[in-house]
C-alpha positions as CSV (number, residue, x, y, z in Angstrom):
1,M,7.9,-32.4,-7.1
2,S,10.8,-29.9,-7.3
3,N,13.9,-30.9,-5.3
4,V,15.7,-27.5,-5.7
5,Y,17.5,-26.7,-2.5
6,S,21.0,-25.7,-1.4
7,A,22.8,-27.6,1.3
8,S,25.3,-25.6,3.3
9,A,26.6,-28.7,5.2
10,A,26.8,-32.3,4.0
11,A,24.7,-34.9,5.7
12,S,26.5,-37.2,8.2
13,P,25.4,-39.7,10.8
14,G,23.6,-37.9,13.6
15,R,23.6,-34.7,11.7
16,S,20.8,-33.3,9.7
17,L,21.2,-31.6,6.3
18,A,21.3,-27.8,6.5
19,V,19.1,-26.4,3.8
20,D,19.4,-22.8,2.6
21,I,15.8,-21.6,2.7
22,G,16.5,-18.5,0.6
23,N,17.9,-20.6,-2.3
24,T,15.2,-23.1,-1.9
25,L,12.5,-20.5,-2.3
26,D,14.2,-18.3,-4.9
27,E,15.3,-21.0,-7.4
28,G,12.3,-23.4,-7.2
29,G,9.0,-23.4,-9.0
30,Y,6.0,-21.2,-8.4
31,A,3.5,-23.8,-7.1
32,L,-0.3,-23.3,-7.0
33,F,-0.2,-23.2,-3.2
34,Q,2.2,-20.3,-3.2
35,K,0.0,-18.4,-5.7
36,L,-3.0,-19.0,-3.3
37,V,-1.0,-17.4,-0.5
38,V,-0.3,-14.4,-2.7
39,I,-4.0,-14.1,-3.6
40,L,-4.9,-14.2,0.1
41,A,-2.4,-11.4,0.8
42,A,-3.8,-9.4,-2.1
43,L,-7.3,-9.8,-0.7
44,S,-6.2,-8.4,2.6
45,I,-4.8,-5.3,0.8
46,I,-8.0,-4.9,-1.1
47,A,-9.8,-4.9,2.3
48,D,-7.2,-2.4,3.5
49,G,-7.8,0.0,0.5
50,F,-11.6,-0.5,0.9
51,D,-11.8,0.5,4.5
52,G,-9.0,3.1,4.3
53,Q,-10.9,5.2,1.9
54,M,-14.4,4.8,3.3
55,I,-14.2,7.9,5.4
56,G,-13.9,10.0,2.3
57,F,-17.2,8.8,1.0
58,A,-19.0,9.4,4.3
59,I,-17.8,12.9,5.1
60,P,-20.2,14.7,2.7
61,V,-23.2,12.9,4.1
62,L,-22.0,13.6,7.7
63,I,-21.5,17.3,7.0
64,K,-25.1,17.5,5.8
65,E,-26.7,15.3,8.5
66,W,-24.9,16.9,11.5
67,G,-24.8,20.4,10.1
68,I,-21.1,21.0,10.7
69,S,-18.3,22.4,8.6
70,R,-15.8,20.5,6.5
71,N,-12.9,21.7,8.6
72,A,-14.5,19.9,11.6
73,F,-13.6,16.6,9.9
74,A,-9.9,17.4,9.5
75,P,-9.1,15.8,12.9
76,V,-11.0,12.7,11.7
77,V,-8.9,12.4,8.6
78,V,-5.7,13.2,10.4
79,S,-6.3,10.8,13.3
80,G,-6.7,8.0,10.8
81,L,-3.6,8.9,8.9
82,V,-1.6,9.2,12.2
83,G,-2.8,5.7,13.2
84,M,-1.8,4.4,9.8
85,G,1.7,5.9,10.2
86,I,2.2,4.3,13.6
87,G,0.7,1.0,12.3
88,S,3.2,1.0,9.4
89,A,6.1,1.8,11.7
90,F,5.4,-1.1,14.2
91,A,4.1,-3.7,11.7
92,G,7.6,-4.9,11.0
93,L,8.5,-5.3,14.6
94,Y,5.2,-7.2,15.3
95,A,5.7,-9.4,12.2
96,D,9.3,-10.3,13.3
97,R,8.2,-11.2,16.8
98,F,4.9,-12.9,16.3
99,G,5.0,-13.9,12.6
100,R,3.8,-12.5,9.3
101,R,0.7,-14.6,9.4
102,W,-0.6,-13.0,12.7
103,A,0.5,-9.6,11.6
104,V,-1.8,-9.8,8.6
105,I,-4.7,-11.3,10.5
106,S,-4.3,-8.9,13.4
107,S,-4.4,-5.9,11.1
108,L,-7.7,-7.1,9.6
109,L,-9.2,-7.8,13.0
110,V,-8.2,-4.4,14.3
111,F,-9.5,-2.3,11.4
112,G,-12.6,-4.5,10.9
113,V,-13.7,-4.1,14.5
114,M,-13.0,-0.4,14.6
115,T,-14.7,0.3,11.3
116,C,-17.8,-1.5,12.5
117,A,-17.7,0.6,15.7
118,I,-17.7,3.9,13.7
119,G,-21.2,2.9,12.6
120,F,-22.3,3.5,16.2
121,A,-20.3,6.7,16.8
122,P,-22.4,9.6,18.4
123,N,-20.2,12.5,17.3
124,V,-17.1,13.6,15.4
125,Q,-14.8,13.1,18.4
126,A,-15.8,9.5,18.7
127,I,-15.2,8.9,15.0
128,A,-11.7,10.5,15.2
129,I,-10.7,8.2,18.1
130,L,-12.1,5.1,16.4
131,R,-10.5,6.1,13.1
132,F,-7.1,6.4,14.8
133,F,-7.4,2.7,16.0
134,A,-8.7,1.6,12.7
135,G,-5.6,3.3,11.1
136,L,-3.3,1.2,13.2
137,G,-4.7,-1.9,11.5
138,I,-4.9,-0.3,8.1
139,G,-1.3,0.9,8.3
140,G,0.0,-2.5,9.3
141,A,-1.7,-4.5,6.6
142,L,0.3,-3.2,3.6
143,P,3.9,-4.0,4.9
144,S,2.8,-7.3,6.4
145,S,1.0,-8.5,3.3
146,T,3.7,-7.4,0.9
147,T,6.3,-9.2,3.1
148,M,4.2,-12.3,3.0
149,T,3.9,-12.0,-0.8
150,A,7.7,-11.5,-1.2
151,E,8.6,-14.4,1.0
152,F,6.3,-16.9,-0.8
153,T,7.4,-15.8,-4.3
154,P,10.5,-16.9,-6.2
155,A,12.9,-14.1,-7.0
156,R,12.2,-14.0,-10.7
157,Y,8.5,-13.2,-10.1
158,R,8.9,-11.2,-6.9
159,T,8.9,-7.6,-8.3
160,F,5.7,-8.2,-10.3
161,A,4.0,-10.0,-7.4
162,V,4.8,-7.3,-4.9
163,T,3.7,-4.6,-7.3
164,A,0.5,-6.4,-8.0
165,T,-0.1,-6.6,-4.2
166,I,0.4,-2.8,-3.8
167,L,-2.0,-2.2,-6.7
168,C,-4.7,-3.7,-4.6
169,V,-4.9,-0.5,-2.5
170,P,-6.5,1.5,-5.3
171,M,-8.4,-1.5,-6.4
172,G,-10.0,-1.7,-2.9
173,G,-10.7,2.0,-3.2
174,M,-12.4,1.5,-6.5
175,I,-14.6,-1.2,-5.1
176,A,-15.3,1.0,-2.1
177,G,-16.6,3.8,-4.4
178,L,-19.0,1.5,-6.1
179,F,-20.1,0.0,-2.8
180,A,-20.6,3.4,-1.2
181,G,-22.5,4.7,-4.2
182,H,-25.1,2.0,-3.7
183,V,-25.2,1.7,0.1
184,L,-25.1,5.4,1.2
185,P,-28.2,6.7,-0.6
186,V,-30.3,3.7,0.6
187,Y,-29.0,2.7,4.1
188,G,-27.0,5.7,5.3
189,W,-23.5,6.2,6.6
190,R,-23.9,4.0,9.7
191,M,-24.7,0.9,7.8
192,L,-21.9,1.8,5.3
193,F,-19.3,1.5,8.1
194,I,-20.9,-1.6,9.7
195,L,-20.9,-3.5,6.5
196,S,-17.4,-2.2,5.6
197,G,-16.1,-3.6,8.9
198,I,-17.8,-7.0,8.5
199,L,-15.9,-7.7,5.3
200,P,-12.3,-7.7,6.7
201,L,-13.5,-9.6,9.8
202,A,-14.9,-12.4,7.6
203,L,-11.6,-12.4,5.7
204,A,-9.6,-12.6,8.9
205,F,-11.5,-15.7,10.1
206,I,-10.8,-17.3,6.7
207,L,-7.1,-16.5,7.0
208,I,-7.0,-18.0,10.5
209,V,-8.0,-21.3,8.9
210,V,-6.0,-21.3,5.6
211,L,-3.1,-18.8,5.7
212,P,0.3,-20.4,6.6
213,E,3.2,-18.8,8.2
214,S,6.1,-17.5,6.1
215,P,8.8,-20.1,5.4
216,R,11.5,-17.5,6.1
217,F,10.0,-16.8,9.5
218,L,9.8,-20.5,10.3
219,A,13.4,-21.0,9.2
220,R,14.6,-18.8,12.1
221,R,12.9,-20.9,14.7
222,P,14.4,-24.4,15.1
223,Q,11.4,-25.6,17.1
224,R,9.2,-25.0,14.1
225,W,11.4,-26.7,11.5
226,P,9.0,-29.8,11.3
227,S,6.2,-27.4,10.3
228,L,8.5,-25.8,7.7
229,V,9.3,-29.2,6.2
230,K,5.5,-29.8,5.7
231,L,5.0,-26.3,4.3
232,L,7.8,-26.9,1.8
233,Q,6.1,-30.1,0.7
234,R,2.9,-28.2,0.0
235,M,5.0,-25.8,-2.0
236,E,6.3,-28.8,-4.1
237,R,9.8,-28.6,-2.6
238,S,10.9,-31.9,-1.1
239,V,13.5,-31.7,1.7
240,P,14.5,-34.4,4.2
241,A,12.3,-34.7,7.3
242,D,15.2,-34.0,9.7
243,S,16.6,-31.0,7.8
244,S,17.9,-28.0,9.6
245,F,17.7,-24.6,7.9
246,T,19.8,-21.5,7.2
247,D,19.2,-18.3,5.4
248,A,22.7,-17.2,4.3
249,L,21.8,-14.2,2.2
250,E,19.5,-12.6,4.7
251,Q,21.8,-13.4,7.7
252,N,24.7,-11.8,5.9
253,A,22.7,-8.7,5.1
254,E,21.7,-8.3,8.7
255,R,25.3,-7.7,9.7
256,H,25.2,-4.4,7.9
257,I,24.3,-1.1,9.6
258,G,21.2,0.0,7.9
259,F,20.2,3.7,8.5
260,T,23.6,5.3,8.3
261,G,24.2,3.5,5.0
262,L,21.4,5.6,3.4
263,F,23.8,8.5,3.4
264,R,27.0,6.7,2.5
265,D,28.7,6.0,-0.9
266,G,27.1,8.9,-2.6
267,R,23.5,7.9,-1.6
268,A,22.7,11.0,0.5
269,L,21.3,13.1,-2.3
270,D,19.2,10.2,-3.7
271,T,17.9,9.5,-0.2
272,V,16.7,13.0,0.5
273,A,15.2,13.3,-3.0
274,I,13.3,10.0,-2.6
275,W,12.0,11.2,0.8
276,C,10.7,14.4,-0.8
277,A,9.1,12.5,-3.6
278,F,7.3,10.1,-1.2
279,F,6.2,13.0,1.0
280,M,4.6,15.0,-1.8
281,C,3.2,12.1,-3.8
282,L,1.5,10.6,-0.8
283,M,0.2,14.0,0.1
284,A,-1.4,14.2,-3.3
285,V,-2.8,10.6,-3.1
286,Y,-4.4,11.0,0.3
287,A,-5.7,14.4,-0.5
288,A,-7.7,12.6,-3.2
289,F,-8.6,9.6,-0.9
290,S,-9.9,11.8,1.9
291,W,-11.3,14.9,0.2
292,L,-12.1,14.2,-3.4
293,P,-15.8,13.2,-2.8
294,S,-16.2,16.2,-0.5
295,M,-14.8,18.5,-3.3
296,L,-17.2,17.0,-5.9
297,T,-20.3,17.3,-3.7
298,G,-19.3,20.9,-2.9
299,A,-19.2,21.5,-6.6
300,G,-22.8,20.3,-6.9
301,L,-22.6,16.5,-7.7
302,S,-24.6,14.0,-5.8
303,V,-23.1,11.7,-3.1
304,S,-23.2,8.7,-5.4
305,M,-21.7,10.5,-8.3
306,A,-18.9,11.8,-6.0
307,G,-18.2,8.2,-5.0
308,Y,-17.9,7.3,-8.7
309,G,-15.3,10.1,-9.0
310,L,-13.0,8.5,-6.5
311,S,-13.6,5.1,-8.1
312,M,-12.5,6.6,-11.4
313,Y,-9.4,7.9,-9.7
314,N,-8.6,4.5,-8.3
315,F,-9.4,2.7,-11.5
316,G,-7.0,4.9,-13.4
317,G,-4.4,4.2,-10.7
318,V,-4.6,0.5,-11.2
319,I,-4.1,0.9,-15.0
320,G,-1.3,3.5,-14.6
321,A,0.7,1.5,-12.1
322,V,0.7,-1.6,-14.4
323,L,1.7,0.4,-17.5
324,C,4.4,2.3,-15.6
325,A,5.8,-0.9,-14.2
326,L,6.0,-2.5,-17.7
327,A,7.6,0.7,-19.0
328,I,10.2,0.7,-16.3
329,G,11.0,-2.9,-16.9
330,R,12.0,-2.0,-20.5
331,Y,13.1,1.6,-20.5
332,G,14.3,2.1,-16.9
333,S,12.7,4.3,-14.3
334,R,13.9,7.8,-15.1
335,W,11.8,8.8,-18.1
336,P,8.6,6.8,-17.3
337,L,8.5,8.3,-13.8
338,L,9.2,11.9,-15.0
339,L,6.6,11.6,-17.8
340,C,4.0,10.4,-15.3
341,C,4.8,13.3,-13.0
342,L,4.2,15.7,-15.9
343,G,0.9,13.8,-16.7
344,G,-0.2,14.2,-13.0
345,V,0.4,18.0,-13.2
346,A,-1.4,18.4,-16.6
347,S,-4.4,16.2,-15.8
348,A,-5.1,18.1,-12.6
349,W,-4.6,21.6,-14.0
350,M,-6.7,20.9,-17.2
351,L,-9.7,20.5,-14.9
352,I,-9.3,23.9,-13.2
353,G,-12.4,26.0,-14.0
354,T,-14.4,22.9,-15.3
355,S,-18.0,22.8,-14.0
356,A,-18.6,19.4,-12.4
357,T,-22.3,19.7,-12.9
358,Q,-22.2,20.8,-16.6
359,H,-19.2,18.7,-17.7
360,T,-19.5,15.7,-15.3
361,T,-18.2,13.1,-17.8
362,F,-15.1,15.3,-18.6
363,M,-14.5,15.8,-14.9
364,L,-14.7,12.0,-14.1
365,I,-12.4,11.1,-17.1
366,G,-9.9,13.8,-16.0
367,L,-9.9,12.4,-12.4
368,G,-9.3,9.0,-13.8
369,L,-6.3,10.3,-15.8
370,H,-5.0,12.1,-12.8
371,G,-5.2,8.9,-10.7
372,L,-3.5,7.0,-13.5
373,F,-0.4,9.2,-13.5
374,V,-0.2,9.9,-9.7
375,N,-0.6,6.2,-8.6
376,A,1.8,5.1,-11.4
377,V,4.5,7.2,-9.7
378,Q,3.6,6.2,-6.2
379,S,3.3,2.4,-6.8
380,T,6.6,2.1,-8.8
381,M,8.7,4.2,-6.4
382,Y,8.9,1.1,-4.2
383,A,10.8,-0.6,-7.0
384,L,13.1,2.5,-7.3
385,C,13.9,2.2,-3.6
386,A,14.7,-1.5,-4.0
387,Y,17.2,-0.6,-6.8
388,V,18.8,2.4,-5.0
389,Y,19.5,0.6,-1.8
390,P,21.5,-2.7,-1.5
391,T,20.2,-5.6,0.5
392,G,21.6,-4.6,3.8
393,M,19.7,-1.3,3.9
394,R,16.8,-2.0,1.5
395,A,14.1,-2.4,4.1
396,T,15.4,0.6,6.1
397,G,15.5,2.8,3.0
398,T,12.0,1.9,1.9
399,A,10.6,2.2,5.4
400,S,12.2,5.6,5.9
401,A,10.8,6.9,2.6
402,L,7.3,5.5,3.5
403,A,7.6,7.2,6.9
404,F,8.2,10.6,5.2
405,G,5.3,9.8,2.8
406,R,3.0,9.2,5.8
407,I,3.9,12.7,7.1
408,G,2.7,14.1,3.8
409,A,-0.4,12.0,4.0
410,I,-1.1,13.5,7.5
411,L,-0.6,17.0,6.2
412,S,-3.1,16.3,3.4
413,G,-5.8,15.9,6.1
414,F,-5.5,19.6,7.1
415,A,-4.4,21.0,3.7
416,G,-7.3,19.4,1.8
417,A,-9.9,20.8,4.0
418,A,-8.3,24.3,4.2
419,V,-7.8,24.5,0.4
420,I,-11.2,23.3,-0.6
421,T,-12.8,25.8,1.9
422,A,-10.7,28.7,0.8
423,G,-10.3,28.0,-2.9
424,G,-13.0,25.6,-3.9
425,P,-12.4,22.9,-6.6
426,S,-9.9,25.1,-8.5
427,G,-7.7,25.6,-5.4
428,Y,-7.9,21.9,-4.7
429,L,-6.9,20.9,-8.3
430,L,-4.1,23.5,-8.2
431,M,-2.7,21.9,-5.0
432,L,-2.7,18.4,-6.6
433,G,-0.8,19.7,-9.6
434,A,1.7,21.7,-7.5
435,A,2.5,18.6,-5.4
436,M,3.3,16.6,-8.5
437,I,5.7,19.4,-9.7
438,V,7.7,18.9,-6.5
439,V,7.7,15.1,-7.1
440,L,9.0,15.8,-10.6
441,I,11.8,17.9,-9.4
442,A,12.8,15.3,-6.7
443,L,12.8,12.4,-9.1
444,T,14.9,14.4,-11.6
445,V,17.5,14.9,-8.8
446,V,17.7,11.1,-8.1
447,R,20.9,9.7,-9.8
448,R,20.5,6.0,-9.3
449,H,17.5,5.3,-11.5
450,I,16.7,1.7,-12.6
451,P,18.5,1.2,-15.9
452,A,16.9,0.3,-19.2
453,R,16.8,-3.4,-20.0
454,I,19.4,-4.4,-22.6
455,E,17.9,-6.5,-25.4
456,H,20.1,-9.3,-26.7
């Protein structure tokens, strides 16, 4: 077993050894138990991406079955995105008060129950209300699960582990597309939502049994130190049974003022540019999540084929994020991000005027390429935030950027419906490319890009 830990006070009679939990976690090994926790967190994000994109597959069927317009579903899309924004904003407060474990589990329970309930909705208004509450859970899952991943992973593996967890959002969407393509034509949209809600509920009950609390959360609560000692033993870190715990690095960081620091020391321009990049990139991403199947069915494709189109977008996103993360690790963030932005523009605009029914394969491949470039930018901008902002304001900087991104996602709910109705597929693709041009300009303005790795 690994005995790596840092003592901030020497042991003496009647006094327990003070163990620095940060050093213990960051410098020790990466035990099988820790990897299991990361896998469980990743599964919760897959469920999040799965349920988060399900409405996009159902809208074309609902339009046909209920005989209403595409614009009538804009409030459904927007209500879900508003719920996600609120859920994201309050997830950190909930996790700090009640623990990361229950933040993850509660998110799954909320969006599992509400997604099931959508299967019994009598009208669009009911779906909009239920979608808002489902969004609260969906929005809370990502920050809670990535926090759990970060706090169970040693520092040298943390960036890759967190990136891999974020990648589970498009992976969940990819699985959702395949699932919807099989379920919708046979069982209809009601069964689609019922089954989609059962899956996160089943995972939530599994997590209640097997998911532990974060060691950093336990370290802040002396009454739970005995549980932390046992948890560290499962993580192959042996500490004395009567240890007390400190977290020197995090406690030092908490003495800094976070939000005002985003605009100090020459960071104001970078902060505004990053906010703009998140706003437009998430608008492009959620315009695809919510409206891409509707655009494809409006262009003449079947519901199942439209589902495959969104799956291709997500599949490309998984590949693109991995490749971009590897490129950033070697060449720095500026040129990989800018080239991916250019790829996002070109891949959208090359499809303008393409007949989806006559050139279906070309359309699907093009959407996969667009997903590759756009999600490569979106997923790795979290790493850019981590570099631009020091420890004392890192969480605030990332959260503020994501908050602006959520506003862009909400805007996509209205913009997608309006653009598809007015301009058809060509107008929709033009909008996606234009959004990535703004992201390109914003990331060009950022001065503190991650530097290239120096080879020795």
